[in-house]
N, C-alpha and C positions, 0 to 999 in steps of 0.2 A: 504494500500500500504506500502510495506517495505521501509526502509530508502534507499535513493539513494546516491551513492558516485561517485566521478569522479577521473580520472587519465589519464595520457598520454598513448595512445595506443602503443602496442609493436608488433613486428613481429608475435608472436604466437597468436595474436588477429585477424589476417587477415581473416581466414575462417569465423569466427563469424561476423566480420564487413561486409564482402561481402554478407552474408546471410541477415543481417538487411537491407543493401542498396538495395538488389534485391527485398525484400518484400516492402520496402518503395516506390520504384519506381513503382512496380506493383500495389500496393494497394492505395497509397495516391495521385496519380496524376489524378485519375478518377474524373470527374467533372470539370477538368481544361484542359484536353487534350483528343483527340480522342483515341480510342483503338490502332490505328496505331501509333500515336505519343507516347503513353505509351510504346509500343513495341520498337520503335526506341530510346527512352530515355535510354535504357540499354546500348546503344553504344555511347551516348553523355555524360552521367554522369558516376559516379563511383569513386572509391578510387585511388588517386595518391599515391603510396606507398612512394614517396619521402617525403610526409608529416610525415609519421611514422619515416623514417630515420632521418628527421630533428627535431624530437620530438616536433612537433607543432600540433599534432592531438589528440584530447580529446575524451574520451568516458565516458558516464554516465551509471552506472549499478546498479542493485538492489543487495541485500545481497546474492542472489544465483548466481550472476555473469552474469545474463541476461542483455544484452546491451539494454538500454532504448533509447539511442540516441548517436550520434557522430557528430563530425565536427572539422574542424581545421582552421588554419590561415597559411599564408605562407609569407616568406620574399623573395620568388622567383617570377618571372614575369608571370608564368602560371596563368591564371585567373580561368579556370575551366577544367573539364574533368579528367577522370581516366586513369589508365595504359592501359586499353583496348579500350579507346574511340578513336574517329576519330580526336580529337583535338590535334594540335601540342603542344609538350612540350616546355616550355621556361624556362630552369633551371637557367638562370642568376640571380644573387642576386639584390635585390632592394636597393635603397638608402632611408632610413627612413626620411631623410631631405627633400626629394622632391617627393617620391613615396608613394602610398597607399599600406598598407598591404592587402593581398588577403584573404578573407574569403572563405573557400573551403569545399566542400563535406559535407554539412549539411544534416543529415538524422535522422528521428525519427522512432523507431520501431513502427509499426502500433498498437501493443498492449499497447503502452504508450502515445498515442496522447492526446492532450488537457490537459496535466499535467505540462506544463511549461518546458518541456525538451529542446525544441528548443531554447527558451529564455535563459535557463541556459547555454547550450553549446555555444551559441553566446556570452554571457557575458564572459565566460572563454576565448574565442578567442580574444575578444576585449581587455580584461585586459592584456593578454599576448602580444598582438601587441603593446599596449600602453607602457608596461614595456620595450619593445624592442626599443622604441623611435618613433613609428609611430604616426602621428597626424591624419591620415585618413585611412579608410578601404573601400574596394570595393569588390563586388562579382558579379557573374553571377547567378541570381536567376531563379529557376523554377517558373512556374505560381502558383503552389501550395504554394511556399514559400513566394511570394510577400506580402501577408497580414501580416505575422509575421514580416518580415523585415521592412515594413512600420511602424508597431506598435512599433518597436524598434528604430525608428529614421532614417532609410535609405530612400533615395529618388531615384526615378527612373531616370536614365540618358539616357538610350537607349534601345529600343526593337530590338531584332535581331531574325533571324531564323537560326537554325543550318544548317550545310551542309546537303544535302539530303542523307538519308539512305533508300535505296530501294524506292526512290521517295518520301519519307516523310521527312518533316522538323519539328523540334521541336522549339516552341517559347520560348525565354529566355529574361530576362531583366537584363541589367547591372545596378547595384545600388551602391550608395556610401553614406558615412557618415563621418562627422568629429568626431574624438575621442578626446573629451575634457579630461582634466586631470583626472577627476573622474566622467565620464559620467554614472551616475546610474539612472538618472531621467527616461530614456526610458526603463528601465528593469522592 
């Protein structure tokens, strides 16, 4: 495997990011969701381009520029959902003294699974949120993501079902974690 690097995503990465996300949703949710729920997930999940505008969205890529994984964090109130999702946007800024940073839109390219990509992206997000003064992080996890997030120290807070999409609801789990000053033990 070639060396992997990371950087903040830019607007010209959008097409490649959407391709990775579409593949991740379509290929990595099986075993956790029904085929109908996987299909509906494309309208629940996705990229919120505000994360790229805010420069809080990371990607990990190989030497050839292939995106191995991506994910971000946010200082805005929106917990999950992309530009085209059915989830309402909440762009107001959070207060790091009392609010949790939001971990958002975590995806691994199916060609790069089981190589620590998700853990690496999550660590980048947590470090950036911590540097911005946040003491806590929360996310809305997919069922496929829950094992990774639990292994990284997140705890389940609440299980929900998405709004119905063509009569199908997608199960999600709100999770949270305290961000200690140098929380590296869970990585």
